[in-house]
Legacy VTK file of the C-alpha trace (Angstrom):
# vtk DataFile Version 3.0
C-alpha trace
ASCII
DATASET POLYDATA
POINTS 539 float
0.232 3.358 -7.485
1.407 1.319 -4.557
2.656 -1.954 -5.864
5.405 -3.326 -8.089
3.598 -6.249 -9.634
0.866 -7.148 -12.025
-2.347 -6.548 -10.084
-3.862 -9.872 -11.068
-1.136 -11.738 -9.178
0.046 -9.147 -6.669
-0.014 -11.383 -3.621
0.440 -15.123 -3.914
0.520 -16.934 -0.585
-1.167 -19.718 1.309
-3.553 -17.196 2.898
-6.910 -16.848 1.157
-8.468 -13.390 0.749
-11.695 -12.945 2.667
-14.893 -11.601 1.135
-16.960 -9.802 3.754
-20.599 -8.937 3.383
-21.674 -5.344 4.041
-22.561 -4.866 7.679
-20.296 -7.678 8.895
-17.876 -6.978 11.737
-14.462 -8.525 12.387
-11.935 -7.942 15.151
-8.285 -8.509 15.976
-6.249 -8.637 19.157
-4.592 -5.257 19.716
-3.432 -5.468 23.322
-5.840 -4.036 25.853
-8.277 -2.550 23.367
-9.765 -4.584 20.549
-10.746 -3.142 17.218
-13.253 -4.204 14.661
-14.443 -3.090 11.245
-17.864 -2.258 10.002
-17.980 -3.129 6.309
-19.947 -0.229 4.878
-20.100 -1.210 1.206
-18.816 -3.675 -1.361
-19.906 -1.665 -4.397
-16.684 0.209 -5.204
-14.446 -0.433 -8.195
-10.747 -0.462 -7.264
-10.777 2.515 -4.857
-7.587 4.562 -4.588
-8.253 7.254 -1.990
-10.575 9.428 0.107
-11.198 13.114 0.663
-13.784 15.288 2.379
-14.836 18.916 2.127
-15.513 19.509 5.847
-19.122 18.398 5.442
-21.162 15.215 5.822
-19.950 13.589 2.587
-16.994 11.271 2.031
-15.612 11.290 -1.511
-14.010 8.088 -2.788
-11.788 7.879 -5.858
-11.933 4.862 -8.134
-8.903 3.992 -10.225
-10.801 4.089 -13.505
-11.709 7.768 -13.080
-14.957 8.045 -11.125
-15.399 9.835 -7.790
-18.154 8.293 -5.675
-19.934 9.783 -2.643
-20.657 8.093 0.684
-23.583 9.720 2.464
-25.275 8.418 5.611
-23.547 5.056 5.233
-24.618 4.523 1.611
-22.782 4.937 -1.706
-24.824 7.262 -3.896
-25.842 5.683 -7.180
-24.519 8.446 -9.437
-20.884 9.559 -9.346
-19.721 13.023 -8.335
-17.709 13.209 -11.557
-16.646 10.677 -14.189
-13.205 11.298 -15.707
-12.827 7.858 -17.270
-12.432 9.372 -20.749
-9.320 11.214 -19.546
-7.839 8.791 -17.041
-5.700 5.923 -18.314
-5.427 2.898 -16.052
-4.872 -0.077 -18.351
-1.093 -0.488 -18.415
-0.516 -0.828 -14.666
-2.406 -0.784 -11.404
-0.236 2.197 -10.490
-2.036 4.237 -13.131
-5.454 5.818 -12.701
-7.169 8.498 -10.653
-4.583 9.277 -7.979
-5.435 12.360 -5.944
-8.344 14.541 -4.803
-8.341 17.666 -2.649
-10.990 20.301 -1.976
-10.090 23.965 -1.989
-9.988 25.552 1.487
-12.623 27.960 0.124
-14.704 25.187 -1.429
-17.991 26.290 0.220
-17.574 29.635 -1.563
-15.790 28.869 -4.847
-16.656 25.173 -5.414
-13.144 24.316 -6.639
-11.545 20.925 -6.204
-8.360 19.421 -7.608
-7.568 15.993 -9.037
-4.447 14.245 -10.267
-4.392 11.283 -12.602
-2.289 9.467 -15.189
-3.111 9.824 -18.862
-2.516 7.551 -21.864
1.028 8.934 -22.269
1.871 7.967 -18.638
1.943 11.650 -17.678
0.670 12.784 -14.287
-1.802 15.639 -14.680
-3.018 18.117 -12.055
-6.378 19.702 -12.875
-9.007 21.924 -11.302
-12.778 21.415 -11.549
-15.830 23.072 -10.051
-18.948 21.674 -8.440
-22.349 22.463 -9.916
-25.184 24.097 -7.988
-26.231 20.544 -7.188
-23.738 19.537 -4.479
-23.658 15.902 -5.599
-22.420 16.583 -9.146
-19.392 18.398 -10.535
-19.015 20.136 -13.894
-16.728 18.132 -16.257
-16.592 21.156 -18.586
-14.958 23.279 -15.870
-11.633 21.509 -16.381
-8.482 23.610 -16.047
-5.038 21.975 -16.433
-2.534 23.301 -13.897
0.454 20.991 -14.322
1.590 18.081 -16.499
4.530 15.926 -15.422
5.987 13.627 -18.111
6.839 10.074 -17.113
8.154 7.352 -19.383
6.632 4.339 -17.619
3.246 3.377 -16.125
4.802 2.910 -12.672
5.451 5.035 -9.573
2.992 7.858 -10.096
2.468 9.188 -6.581
-0.184 11.811 -7.231
-1.535 12.361 -3.718
-2.994 15.836 -3.039
-3.565 17.661 0.241
-3.920 21.275 1.310
-1.653 22.130 4.206
-2.520 24.308 7.184
-0.685 27.101 5.345
-3.290 27.022 2.552
-0.876 25.729 -0.085
-1.510 22.633 -2.204
0.948 19.764 -1.677
1.368 17.070 -4.319
3.432 13.873 -4.258
5.096 12.638 -7.458
6.677 9.205 -7.887
10.030 8.725 -9.581
8.528 6.933 -12.598
11.186 4.219 -12.463
10.965 0.515 -13.175
11.606 -2.059 -10.464
14.501 -3.563 -12.389
15.847 -0.109 -13.332
15.667 2.158 -10.258
15.385 5.822 -11.127
17.576 8.592 -9.736
15.057 11.301 -10.610
14.421 11.911 -6.905
17.906 13.462 -6.706
17.511 15.652 -9.793
16.467 19.180 -8.827
15.452 19.996 -12.405
12.977 17.104 -12.414
9.652 17.094 -10.538
9.618 13.302 -10.246
10.464 11.708 -6.898
9.381 14.847 -5.034
6.672 16.498 -2.985
5.619 19.805 -4.531
4.165 22.898 -2.840
1.994 25.177 -4.964
0.042 28.378 -4.434
-3.231 28.035 -6.348
-4.941 31.011 -4.756
-4.228 33.438 -7.601
-3.913 33.390 -11.364
-3.809 30.049 -13.143
-2.060 27.742 -13.384
-0.330 28.405 -10.027
2.280 30.534 -8.272
5.366 29.503 -6.347
5.075 30.155 -2.593
7.690 32.814 -1.821
9.236 30.711 0.967
9.645 27.495 -1.005
13.183 26.239 -0.302
14.547 26.485 -3.872
12.643 29.532 -5.058
15.818 31.572 -5.606
18.094 28.753 -6.768
19.341 28.562 -10.344
18.537 25.502 -12.483
16.135 24.119 -9.857
12.391 23.613 -10.183
10.964 26.035 -7.587
7.849 23.887 -7.061
9.937 21.364 -5.078
9.245 21.209 -1.353
10.859 17.838 -0.485
12.970 15.430 -2.506
14.455 11.942 -2.543
11.363 9.712 -2.851
10.600 6.555 -4.804
6.811 6.450 -4.730
5.262 8.575 -1.964
1.817 7.102 -2.550
0.154 8.910 0.371
1.143 11.573 2.885
-0.765 13.386 5.613
-0.518 16.310 8.005
-0.819 16.016 11.753
-4.055 17.709 12.890
-3.603 21.485 13.151
0.093 21.218 12.291
2.487 21.433 9.355
4.141 18.207 10.522
3.951 15.595 7.755
3.948 11.810 7.656
5.084 10.474 4.276
4.770 6.801 3.342
7.254 5.908 0.599
6.857 2.582 -1.193
10.118 0.655 -1.123
12.128 -1.218 -3.686
13.588 -4.639 -2.837
13.729 -4.765 0.947
12.116 -1.964 2.989
8.920 0.059 3.300
9.318 3.364 5.087
7.505 6.113 6.979
9.169 9.522 6.929
8.404 12.379 9.292
8.808 16.100 8.650
8.644 18.328 11.704
6.251 21.262 11.863
9.099 23.795 11.961
10.634 22.589 8.691
11.417 25.155 5.985
11.360 22.468 3.286
14.198 21.172 1.155
14.780 17.956 3.107
16.234 15.057 1.118
14.789 11.648 2.031
17.484 9.670 0.294
16.148 7.578 -2.591
17.838 6.146 -4.583
20.985 6.423 -2.510
19.274 4.695 0.391
16.276 2.414 0.785
15.299 2.772 4.425
18.710 2.967 6.081
20.233 0.486 3.633
22.660 1.788 1.021
21.308 0.852 -2.412
24.446 1.087 -4.545
27.644 2.793 -3.402
28.205 5.768 -5.668
24.932 5.254 -7.534
23.964 8.879 -6.992
25.040 11.909 -5.036
22.721 13.908 -2.762
21.170 16.733 -4.729
20.783 18.957 -1.688
21.088 18.915 2.084
21.758 16.138 4.561
19.854 12.920 3.991
16.828 12.291 6.211
16.186 8.694 7.263
12.756 7.212 7.995
11.461 7.203 11.549
10.159 3.686 10.931
10.830 1.049 8.281
9.681 -2.551 8.000
11.038 -5.389 5.854
9.597 -7.435 3.022
10.792 -10.749 4.471
10.150 -12.169 7.920
13.332 -12.353 9.991
14.164 -15.522 11.865
12.174 -15.713 15.089
9.616 -13.225 13.806
7.034 -12.634 16.552
4.488 -10.481 14.725
5.400 -7.273 16.554
6.250 -5.345 13.355
4.597 -5.286 9.924
5.871 -7.393 7.049
4.750 -6.377 3.593
5.489 -5.285 0.049
3.960 -1.827 -0.490
3.075 0.573 2.305
-0.291 2.309 2.190
0.036 5.647 3.928
-2.780 6.808 6.118
-3.511 9.578 8.575
-2.938 10.877 12.071
-6.062 10.027 14.036
-8.024 13.022 15.382
-11.520 11.592 15.863
-13.702 11.114 18.927
-14.778 7.490 18.493
-11.361 5.954 19.316
-9.854 8.448 21.782
-6.942 6.190 22.747
-5.628 6.499 19.164
-5.510 10.305 19.033
-2.145 11.382 17.674
-1.367 7.902 16.302
-0.413 7.582 12.652
-2.451 4.745 11.115
-1.110 2.893 8.074
-1.402 -0.405 6.225
0.238 -2.528 3.521
-1.177 -3.686 0.193
0.068 -7.257 0.547
-0.981 -8.109 4.115
-3.901 -5.797 4.830
-3.201 -5.179 8.503
-3.901 -1.814 10.129
-1.043 -0.547 12.308
-0.445 2.550 14.401
2.799 4.463 14.825
3.246 6.916 17.683
5.948 8.882 19.387
7.045 7.971 22.886
9.915 8.899 25.162
12.334 6.477 23.507
11.437 7.244 19.925
8.628 5.586 17.981
6.378 2.638 18.840
4.341 0.516 16.438
1.283 -1.595 17.260
-1.023 -3.789 15.209
-4.635 -2.685 15.470
-6.612 -4.974 13.217
-6.168 -7.621 10.543
-8.546 -7.131 7.632
-7.615 -10.071 5.399
-7.968 -7.678 2.438
-5.708 -5.982 -0.107
-5.780 -2.440 1.248
-5.416 0.282 -1.380
-6.495 3.360 0.577
-6.850 4.755 4.087
-8.599 7.997 4.909
-10.972 9.882 7.156
-14.236 11.771 7.017
-14.841 15.235 8.450
-15.492 13.726 11.904
-12.110 11.972 11.874
-13.498 8.450 11.559
-11.073 6.069 9.814
-12.059 4.306 6.591
-10.169 1.773 4.532
-10.803 0.281 1.099
-9.496 -2.764 -0.706
-8.767 -3.613 -4.314
-11.875 -5.783 -4.558
-14.166 -2.839 -3.822
-14.976 -3.160 -0.130
-15.181 -0.112 2.126
-14.625 -0.548 5.855
-14.724 1.680 8.919
-12.503 1.119 11.958
-14.474 0.762 15.210
-14.079 -0.733 18.666
-14.747 -4.445 18.900
-18.242 -4.954 20.331
-17.181 -7.578 22.894
-14.243 -9.635 24.088
-15.186 -12.679 22.000
-15.874 -11.152 18.634
-16.497 -14.368 16.730
-18.424 -16.131 19.536
-16.239 -19.226 19.331
-15.684 -19.513 23.075
-12.162 -18.073 22.881
-11.632 -14.543 24.217
-9.926 -12.256 21.742
-6.669 -12.230 23.689
-6.390 -16.011 23.198
-7.741 -16.093 19.655
-5.020 -15.929 17.000
-7.524 -14.776 14.408
-10.910 -13.909 15.909
-12.907 -14.386 12.743
-15.886 -16.651 12.359
-14.375 -20.140 11.944
-13.613 -20.523 8.253
-14.473 -23.993 6.904
-12.548 -23.239 3.700
-9.251 -23.148 5.575
-7.556 -26.312 6.775
-6.662 -26.566 10.459
-3.474 -28.619 10.592
-1.299 -26.617 12.950
-3.194 -25.965 16.134
-6.353 -28.091 15.936
-8.257 -25.156 17.460
-10.964 -24.846 14.835
-9.058 -21.915 13.305
-7.742 -22.002 9.734
-3.971 -22.165 9.449
-3.919 -18.796 7.690
-5.092 -17.233 10.964
-3.097 -19.360 13.384
0.142 -17.409 13.074
1.062 -17.565 16.763
0.959 -21.360 16.672
2.977 -21.380 13.466
5.813 -19.343 14.941
5.783 -21.421 18.123
6.063 -24.650 16.113
8.740 -23.829 13.596
10.228 -27.308 13.909
7.418 -28.556 11.682
8.929 -29.193 8.255
6.510 -27.520 5.907
6.498 -24.978 3.130
4.656 -21.898 4.382
4.474 -19.359 1.577
4.757 -18.870 -2.145
4.932 -15.224 -3.135
5.666 -13.234 -6.278
8.461 -10.694 -5.920
9.815 -8.468 -8.706
8.875 -10.862 -11.467
10.366 -13.834 -9.608
8.589 -16.075 -7.143
9.835 -16.981 -3.684
9.226 -20.205 -1.787
9.659 -20.053 1.999
10.039 -23.002 4.351
10.717 -23.920 7.972
12.461 -26.947 9.390
14.121 -27.700 12.718
13.550 -24.192 14.028
15.130 -22.587 10.974
12.892 -20.559 8.659
14.049 -18.915 5.495
13.988 -18.559 1.751
13.865 -21.891 -0.030
14.133 -20.921 -3.661
13.525 -18.144 -6.164
11.823 -19.116 -9.401
12.198 -16.847 -12.404
9.510 -17.528 -15.028
12.161 -17.142 -17.728
14.013 -20.137 -16.259
11.054 -22.453 -16.754
11.118 -24.523 -19.916
9.734 -27.843 -21.031
13.223 -29.312 -21.115
15.272 -29.333 -18.987
13.393 -29.269 -15.714
14.251 -26.579 -13.172
16.191 -27.545 -10.031
17.075 -25.058 -7.271
18.953 -25.832 -4.065
19.294 -23.821 -0.846
22.604 -24.833 0.741
21.842 -23.253 4.113
18.452 -24.870 4.657
19.261 -28.057 2.818
16.145 -27.904 0.676
15.854 -28.448 -3.044
13.011 -27.626 -5.398
12.248 -29.330 -8.695
9.748 -28.111 -11.291
9.129 -30.506 -14.139
7.014 -29.790 -17.191
3.778 -31.771 -16.956
1.349 -30.563 -19.599
0.081 -27.633 -21.637
-3.522 -26.509 -21.327
-5.388 -23.418 -22.563
-2.179 -21.612 -23.477
-0.489 -22.295 -20.136
2.418 -24.588 -19.378
1.872 -26.600 -16.200
4.828 -27.648 -14.062
4.681 -30.187 -11.256
6.649 -28.990 -8.225
8.342 -31.183 -5.627
10.324 -30.009 -2.609
12.892 -32.253 -0.944
14.941 -32.134 2.262
18.654 -32.903 2.261
17.997 -36.541 3.129
15.718 -36.910 0.105
12.391 -36.905 1.939
9.546 -35.222 0.077
7.925 -32.309 1.919
5.656 -31.043 -0.840
4.634 -32.714 -4.060
1.173 -31.265 -4.623
2.043 -27.821 -5.992
1.699 -26.790 -9.610
3.089 -23.751 -11.399
1.127 -22.353 -14.335
3.103 -20.278 -16.829
1.498 -18.060 -19.503
4.147 -15.914 -21.162
5.958 -14.314 -18.215
2.953 -14.535 -15.883
3.271 -17.247 -13.273
0.573 -18.478 -10.927
0.289 -21.454 -8.621
-2.200 -23.916 -7.264
-2.306 -27.182 -5.383
-2.688 -30.218 -7.573
-5.711 -31.323 -5.570
LINES 1 540
539 0 1 2 3 4 5 6 7 8 9 10 11 12 13 14 15 16 17 18 19 20 21 22 23 24 25 26 27 28 29 30 31 32 33 34 35 36 37 38 39 40 41 42 43 44 45 46 47 48 49 50 51 52 53 54 55 56 57 58 59 60 61 62 63 64 65 66 67 68 69 70 71 72 73 74 75 76 77 78 79 80 81 82 83 84 85 86 87 88 89 90 91 92 93 94 95 96 97 98 99 100 101 102 103 104 105 106 107 108 109 110 111 112 113 114 115 116 117 118 119 120 121 122 123 124 125 126 127 128 129 130 131 132 133 134 135 136 137 138 139 140 141 142 143 144 145 146 147 148 149 150 151 152 153 154 155 156 157 158 159 160 161 162 163 164 165 166 167 168 169 170 171 172 173 174 175 176 177 178 179 180 181 182 183 184 185 186 187 188 189 190 191 192 193 194 195 196 197 198 199 200 201 202 203 204 205 206 207 208 209 210 211 212 213 214 215 216 217 218 219 220 221 222 223 224 225 226 227 228 229 230 231 232 233 234 235 236 237 238 239 240 241 242 243 244 245 246 247 248 249 250 251 252 253 254 255 256 257 258 259 260 261 262 263 264 265 266 267 268 269 270 271 272 273 274 275 276 277 278 279 280 281 282 283 284 285 286 287 288 289 290 291 292 293 294 295 296 297 298 299 300 301 302 303 304 305 306 307 308 309 310 311 312 313 314 315 316 317 318 319 320 321 322 323 324 325 326 327 328 329 330 331 332 333 334 335 336 337 338 339 340 341 342 343 344 345 346 347 348 349 350 351 352 353 354 355 356 357 358 359 360 361 362 363 364 365 366 367 368 369 370 371 372 373 374 375 376 377 378 379 380 381 382 383 384 385 386 387 388 389 390 391 392 393 394 395 396 397 398 399 400 401 402 403 404 405 406 407 408 409 410 411 412 413 414 415 416 417 418 419 420 421 422 423 424 425 426 427 428 429 430 431 432 433 434 435 436 437 438 439 440 441 442 443 444 445 446 447 448 449 450 451 452 453 454 455 456 457 458 459 460 461 462 463 464 465 466 467 468 469 470 471 472 473 474 475 476 477 478 479 480 481 482 483 484 485 486 487 488 489 490 491 492 493 494 495 496 497 498 499 500 501 502 503 504 505 506 507 508 509 510 511 512 513 514 515 516 517 518 519 520 521 522 523 524 525 526 527 528 529 530 531 532 533 534 535 536 537 538
C-alpha cells in the first residue's frame, strides 16, 4: 500500500497518536481560515479508500476485504460485500483490498470494479454486480478482468477511477523491495509501475482504447497509459477534466505529486527508478523506456532540513487525495488535498502565477491511510486505527477554549495531560509545540526516534544545529560488544548496551553523549525481537 515498513512499527517518534471519540472536533491554524474535523466513526478496520456512485452513500474499503457503507453519518452494520476469502493481507500492510470504482452506468447495470492482492501477491481486477437491494452486492457475480503477477507483498498500487472519457484507469505499483528498487516502471512489456487505461464497456475482459499511446507499438503492453512510477497509491482527476494528480510513494528521500495536463495523449514517463523526485537515483541504473522524463510539480523530503519552519510537509509515504469541488469549503475549490501516512497532516496544493503553492490545512494526529470525497464533494479521511473524519471549518477562533486564539496556538487541541510540557510552558504538550521547538533549537535534546528502511534514526539539536545523530541497524545489536555510533559533524555519540532479556526480547540501555562527555539522554531503551526494533523510555 503506502508504506515501506512493518505496520506495527511504522512511525516511531516522540509524538503520541491521538484517539478521538466520534463527534469530537479538532482544528489547526491554516492562515486566515481555520479548519476542523468532525470524527464521524471509529468503527472501521484499517480503511484503505473511498468511492461513491453519485448517490447519498459513501463506500469505504477495508484492507481485509470488506466494503462498508456510510449513510446519513452512520456506518451500516452489514457490509456491502465481503471479499475476505479472496483478499490476502497478512504479509504486508501494502496488501489487501486496494481499489473500488463504480461503473458510469451503475444506476442501470449495477456493475462495480475492485482490485486487491491475493495470496500469491498478484494484483487482481474484478467486476461485481449489486443486488436488487442497494446495500448488498452479489459475491457470485465475480468476473476476473486482469491479473498482474508480482513477486513481493509490496508496492501494489491498485487504485481505480473512471475518467471523464468513460475509460477505467488503474494504478499498479512496481512490486519492488525497499532494499532492491525495481526497474519495472521502465519496462514497456510489464504492467507494473504504470497507470493503465482500459475500455470495459464491451466484451469481457476489456478492450484497449484505440487512442492509447502504445496501441500500435510492437512488444509493448497496449494497456499502458503512463509509466515510470514506484507506488502510485492514489490518483485523481480534476473535476470535469482529464487532468490528473498522481501521488507516487517515494523511496529513500522524496515523496512526490505528479500532474498530467488535460490535453495529454498519454505515454508520459514519470521517471522512476531513474529519478526519485528530481534526484538521480543511480547513474546508468536504467534508461528511459519512452519519451522525455516528467518531473513532479511538488516533492517533499523525508528529513527536516536545517531551519525547517513547517511551511512544507515532511513525511514517509504520501497519501494521494482529490481536487476539491464541494460547496462547504469554497475557498478550497480547485485545491489538491493530500496527506502523509507518517505525520497525518492535511495539505493543499494549488496552481498560482509563479507555479505551485502548498499550505497546511489541518493536523489530525492520526496515521492517514485514505482521503476521498462523497457525491457532494465533502472531504473525508481515514486512519489506520479505524477512525473516519470529515474536513470542516473550525467553529470558532479558539477551538480548544484554552484562552489562546488559533493563530497563537501551536496545536489547538484540548490540553493533553499525557504529554509533557517542557519547551514552552504554555500548557501545551511538547508534541504540539513545534513552533517553540524550532525557535529554541539551542536546547540540547534528542527530538525524534524513527524507523526508516529497517534501520532506526535518532535526531538531535544542539547550539542551533539540528540533524541526524545516529542510524541503528537491528542487525548491529548484539549482547557483546555494545553498539557505539558517533556523528562527527554534530559531535554526538550514542551507546546501546545489552541490559536484559525478557519475553523473547533483548533490551538495550541507550545513552547519548555530547562531545564534552555530558549525558543528554540516558532513559531510552531499545527492545529487539528478531529484526523488529521498538523503543520506550526507561521510566
